[in-house]
C-alpha positions in Angstrom: 106.7 90.2 125.8 109.2 88.7 124.1 111.1 90.1 122.0 109.9 88.0 118.7 106.5 89.2 120.0 107.8 92.8 120.0 109.2 92.6 116.5 106.1 90.6 115.0 103.7 93.5 116.5 106.3 96.3 115.2 105.8 94.3 111.3 102.1 94.3 111.2 102.2 97.5 112.1 104.3 99.5 109.6 103.0 97.0 107.0 99.3 97.9 107.4 100.5 101.7 107.4 102.4 101.3 104.9 99.3 99.0 102.2 96.8 102.1 103.8 98.6 105.0 102.5 99.0 102.9 99.1 95.5 101.8 99.0 94.5 105.1 99.5 97.0 106.6 96.5 95.6 103.8 94.6 91.8 105.2 95.1 92.8 108.6 94.3 95.1 107.3 91.1 91.5 105.5 89.9 89.6 108.1 90.0 92.4 110.1 88.5 92.6 107.6 85.3 89.4 107.0 85.3 88.4 110.4 84.5 91.0 111.0 82.4 90.3 107.8 79.9 87.0 109.4 79.3 88.6 112.6 77.3 91.5 111.7 74.7 93.7 113.9 76.2 94.1 116.4 72.8 94.6 120.1 73.6 94.3 121.3 70.3 96.8 123.7 68.7 97.6 125.4 65.7 100.3 123.6 64.0 102.6 127.0 64.1 102.2 127.1 67.4 103.7 123.8 68.0 107.5 124.1 69.7 110.4 122.5 68.2 110.9 119.2 70.0 114.2 117.6 70.3 113.9 113.6 71.3 117.0 112.0 72.6 117.3 108.3 72.8 120.6 107.3 74.6 121.9 103.7 73.4 124.4 101.5 74.3 124.6 98.3 72.3 120.8 98.4 71.3 120.9 97.2 67.9 118.5 94.3 69.1 115.5 97.0 69.7 116.5 100.3 68.0 115.2 99.5 65.0 111.8 99.4 65.7 112.0 102.2 68.4 113.4 104.3 66.1 110.5 103.6 63.2 108.1 104.5 66.3 109.7 107.9 66.9 109.3 108.6 63.0 105.8 107.8 63.1 104.4 110.2 65.5 101.7 112.8 64.7 103.6 115.5 65.6 104.1 118.0 62.4 107.4 116.3 61.1 109.3 119.7 60.4 109.1 120.4 64.2 110.8 117.6 65.7 114.1 116.2 65.7 115.6 112.5 67.3 119.2 112.7 68.2 120.1 108.9 69.0 123.4 108.7 71.3 125.2 105.8 70.1 127.4 105.6 73.3 130.7 103.9 73.1 128.2 101.0 71.5 130.4 98.2 70.3 127.6 96.5 67.9 126.5 98.2 64.7 123.9 100.3 65.9 125.5 103.5 63.9 125.0 101.3 60.9 121.4 100.5 61.4 120.8 104.4 62.2 122.2 105.4 59.1 120.4 103.0 57.1 117.2 105.0 59.0 117.8 108.1 58.1 118.8 107.5 54.3 115.5 105.9 53.8 114.0 108.8 55.6 115.5 112.1 54.4 112.0 114.4 55.4 113.1 113.6 58.9 116.0 115.4 60.8 117.6 112.1 62.5 121.0 112.6 64.0 123.2 110.1 65.3 125.6 111.6 67.4 128.6 109.0 68.3 130.5 108.9 71.6 133.7 106.6 72.4 134.7 105.4 76.0 136.5 108.6 76.7 133.8 110.9 75.8 130.5 108.6 76.6 130.2 104.8 78.1 129.4 106.0 81.1 125.7 105.9 81.9 122.8 107.0 80.5 123.2 110.7 82.4 126.1 111.6 80.2 124.1 110.4 77.2 121.6 113.1 77.6 123.8 115.9 78.7 125.7 114.7 75.5 122.1 115.1 73.0 121.0 118.0 75.4 124.3 120.0 73.9 123.4 119.7 70.1 119.6 119.9 70.5 117.9 122.6 68.9 114.4 121.8 71.2 112.6 124.3 72.8 111.4 121.3 74.4 113.2 117.9 75.2 111.5 114.6 74.7 113.2 111.1 76.5 112.4 107.7 75.0 114.4 104.7 76.0 116.0 102.6 73.3 113.2 99.7 74.0 110.4 101.7 73.2 107.6 101.9 71.0 105.2 105.0 71.9 102.1 105.0 69.7 101.3 107.9 67.4 99.5 110.7 69.1 102.1 110.1 72.1 104.3 113.3 71.6 102.3 115.3 70.5 99.7 114.6 73.5 102.2 115.6 76.0 103.7 118.4 73.8 99.7 119.8 74.2 99.4 119.2 77.6 102.5 120.9 78.5 102.3 124.0 76.6 98.7 124.7 77.7 99.7 125.4 81.5 103.0 127.3 82.3 103.4 126.2 85.8 104.1 122.4 84.1 107.8 121.8 84.4 107.4 117.7 82.4 104.5 116.0 81.5 105.1 111.8 81.5 102.6 109.1 79.7 102.0 106.0 80.4 104.3 102.7 79.8 103.4 99.3 79.3 104.9 96.0 79.0 105.4 94.9 75.6 106.9 91.4 76.3 104.3 91.2 79.1 103.8 87.2 77.9 108.1 86.3 77.6 107.4 84.9 81.0 105.4 84.9 84.6 108.5 86.9 85.8 107.5 89.7 82.6 103.6 89.2 83.8 104.3 90.1 87.0 106.3 93.3 85.6 103.8 94.0 83.8 101.4 94.2 86.4 103.9 95.9 88.5 103.9 98.6 86.4 100.2 98.7 86.0 99.1 98.5 89.9 101.9 100.2 91.4 103.8 101.8 89.0 101.2 104.2 86.9 98.2 104.5 89.5 100.6 105.4 92.2 101.8 107.7 90.6 98.5 108.9 89.4 97.5 108.9 93.1 100.2 111.2 94.3 99.2 113.5 91.3 95.7 113.4 92.1 96.2 114.4 95.6 99.4 116.2 95.7 100.2 117.3 92.1 103.2 115.6 92.4 105.0 112.8 89.8 108.3 111.5 89.4 109.9 111.0 86.0 110.3 107.6 84.8 113.1 107.6 82.8 111.3 107.4 79.1 108.0 108.9 77.2 108.3 112.3 78.9 108.8 116.1 77.9 110.1 118.9 79.6 111.5 121.9 79.1 114.3 122.9 78.1 114.9 126.0 80.0 114.5 123.9 83.0 117.4 121.8 81.5 119.4 124.4 81.5 118.7 126.0 84.7 119.5 122.9 86.9 122.3 122.3 84.6 121.3 119.2 82.8 121.2 115.8 84.1 123.2 114.4 87.7 125.9 112.2 86.2 126.0 110.9 89.6 122.7 109.6 89.7 121.4 106.2 88.6 118.0 106.9 88.4 118.3 110.2 86.7 114.7 110.8 86.0 113.9 110.4 89.6 117.0 113.1 90.8 115.9 116.0 88.1 111.9 115.4 90.0 113.1 116.6 92.8 114.8 119.7 91.2 111.8 120.3 89.1 109.9 120.7 92.3 112.2 122.7 94.0 111.8 125.1 91.0 108.1 125.4 91.7 106.9 123.6 89.0 104.7 120.7 89.1 105.2 117.2 86.6 101.9 116.0 84.8 100.3 112.1 84.6 99.2 112.2 81.4 97.4 108.5 80.6 96.3 108.4 77.4 100.3 108.7 76.4 101.3 105.5 75.9 104.6 103.8 75.1 105.4 100.3 75.0 108.7 98.7 76.3 110.4 95.5 77.0 110.9 94.3 80.1 113.2 92.0 81.6 111.9 88.2 80.9 114.6 86.4 83.0 115.6 87.1 87.1 119.3 88.1 86.9 118.7 90.7 84.1 115.5 91.8 86.4 117.8 91.9 89.5 120.7 93.7 88.1 118.3 96.6 86.8 116.0 96.3 90.1 119.4 96.8 92.2 120.4 100.2 90.4 117.0 101.3 90.3 116.7 101.1 94.2 120.6 102.7 94.2 119.6 105.3 92.4 116.7 105.7 94.3 118.2 105.7 97.6 120.5 108.5 96.6 117.8 110.7 95.6 116.4 109.6 98.8 119.7 110.7 100.8 120.0 113.8 98.7 116.9 115.3 99.3 115.4 114.2 102.3 116.1 117.4 104.3 113.4 119.0 102.4 111.0 116.7 104.2 111.4 119.3 107.1 111.4 122.3 104.7 107.9 124.1 105.1 108.8 126.0 101.6 109.1 122.7 100.0 105.5 122.3 99.6 104.0 119.3 98.6 107.5 117.6 97.9 107.5 116.9 101.5 105.5 114.0 100.7 107.3 112.6 98.1 110.6 112.7 100.3 108.6 111.2 103.4 107.2 108.2 100.9 110.7 107.3 100.1 112.2 107.6 103.4 109.3 105.7 104.5 109.3 102.7 101.3 113.4 102.7 101.8 113.3 102.1 105.9 109.8 101.0 107.3 109.0 99.1 104.8 112.1 97.3 104.0 112.6 96.7 107.8 108.8 95.2 108.6 109.3 93.1 105.5 112.6 91.6 106.6 111.3 91.3 110.3 108.0 89.8 109.2 109.7 86.9 107.2 112.5 86.6 110.3 109.3 85.5 112.5 108.6 83.1 109.9 111.0 81.5 109.2 112.1 81.2 112.8 108.5 80.2 114.0 108.8 77.6 111.0 111.8 75.6 112.2 110.7 76.0 116.3 113.2 78.6 117.3 110.7 81.3 117.9 107.1 81.6 119.6 104.6 84.4 119.1 101.3 84.5 121.0 99.0 87.9 120.1 95.9 86.1 120.4 93.5 84.9 117.5 93.6 88.8 115.7 97.3 87.6 114.5 96.5 85.2 111.9 93.6 87.3 110.6 95.3 90.7 110.4 97.9 88.5 108.0 94.9 87.3 106.2 93.2 90.5 105.4 96.2 92.1 104.7 96.6 88.9 102.0 92.9 90.2 100.6 93.7 94.1 100.7 97.3 93.4 98.5 95.3 91.1 95.8 92.1 93.5 96.0 94.1 96.6 95.7 95.8 95.3 92.8 92.7 94.1 90.8 90.8 97.2 91.6 93.7 99.2 89.4 94.0 96.4 86.6 90.0 96.7 86.2 91.0 100.3 84.1 92.7 98.4 81.5 91.4 96.6 78.4 92.5 92.6 78.5 94.2 92.8 82.0 91.5 92.2 84.3 91.0 88.2 84.9 91.2 85.5 86.6 94.7 84.4 85.6 95.7 88.0 86.8 93.9 87.5 90.1 96.1 84.1 90.8 99.0 86.1 89.6 98.2 89.3 91.7 98.3 86.3 94.9 101.3 84.6 93.8 103.2 87.5 93.3 102.7 88.5 97.3 104.8 85.3 97.9 107.5 85.6 95.0 107.9 88.7 93.7 107.2 90.6 96.5 109.9 88.9 98.5 112.3 89.6 95.8 112.0 93.2 96.3 113.3 92.9 99.9 116.4 90.9 98.3 116.6 93.9 95.8 116.8 97.2 98.4 119.2 95.2 100.9 121.6 94.6 98.4 121.4 98.3 96.8 121.4 99.7 100.8 124.9 97.4 101.4 126.2 98.1 97.8 125.4 101.9 98.2 127.3 101.7 101.6 129.8 100.4 100.2 130.6 102.7 97.5 130.7 105.9 100.1 132.2 104.0 102.4 135.3 102.7 99.6 134.6 106.0 97.8 134.1 104.0 94.7 132.8 104.5 91.5 129.1 104.7 90.5 128.8 102.2 87.6 125.7 101.7 85.0 124.7 98.1 84.6 123.1 98.6 81.2 120.0 96.4 80.7 119.9 93.5 78.0 117.8 93.1 75.5 116.6 90.7 73.1 114.3 89.5 70.1 111.2 89.4 71.2 108.5 86.5 69.1 105.0 87.5 68.1 103.8 85.1 71.1 105.5 86.6 73.7 103.6 90.5 73.0 100.6 91.9 74.6 97.3 91.9 72.9 97.2 95.7 72.0 100.7 95.3 70.5 99.7 92.7 68.1 96.4 94.5 67.8 98.5 97.2 66.3 100.6 95.2 64.1 
């Protein structure tokens, strides 16, 4: 058997292994979300029992989207005297502070705080901004929203009610949707990825293992947990994933509540998307390396699945996809010949069918998402968007290696925002006004 054939067999076996694993998670996620959709997620409480909540919003040059976000936060159906909004205007050079001052003046019945930093105190990333906001927060529950989010009115109340109903919960996360779904074919891909791989995968891990990783926005967490872990890790580019693992280690679990929805602006241009995803991948690699040792720790419990899963994604999945593409390109150029019998094309064909079917299964849970257009996009994603993931992770791995070897300071790359048009927005956003 030639080297090319050995590599091809490895690629087939590894890809099918990861695909089956993700299908199992998707099925669990489908069951969990389907059950959740039969209820509204409410756990009624007496108004006096609602805890004080501090909403932290890190913002660096977010003037284009921040007004809409704060207005959504001010519109929560949570008792207004029981929550405050702290926007950390983190070393911004735009008119963020002016926008916030106007909003505070027009809503005197709400506690809206603008906490501005300079390049000495701030400007080093989201984790640092969250720690600054947390330092003046009064709530026993902390909620986090990114500056481009427009959460639905019940979101905060639903998250808090579920958190308070179970003392074993360290945090509760909601679902995030793509607000500018129709901006470009890239944003349509991101929309499908968000629903099929991020939301449903999270739901599957919660269904089987009571595991979820915090997505960075639209979540609530107990204040005493943040105190015990010493705040957010300023070295982590994926501060949300990093703090999730620390919550696991404290014996808490994290719940997904799909009824608590926020809408966010996703990158619609490839260069912006690429920078964002490389940052995410670098952050996840940092978390994987930091926590991989717990894979072999029996006392770590179900958390071991997540540490192993991250390791598989960033090793087995990455190398198998690279190997697959190398064999394909080598065959096209006539450089390699693989003779593994007629079952090989059948396996690749079946992999395509399973990939697309898995996506369509998850999209069937969402209104306005299950369609022939989505079927075509899901098929196209396999040959375009999915290939870009390999480039993203390879770049992140290379950059992480250089950072370690050269002892470079990890830098935060902010996602660039823009003003959306009405035609770009998802139908649900339009219907909600």
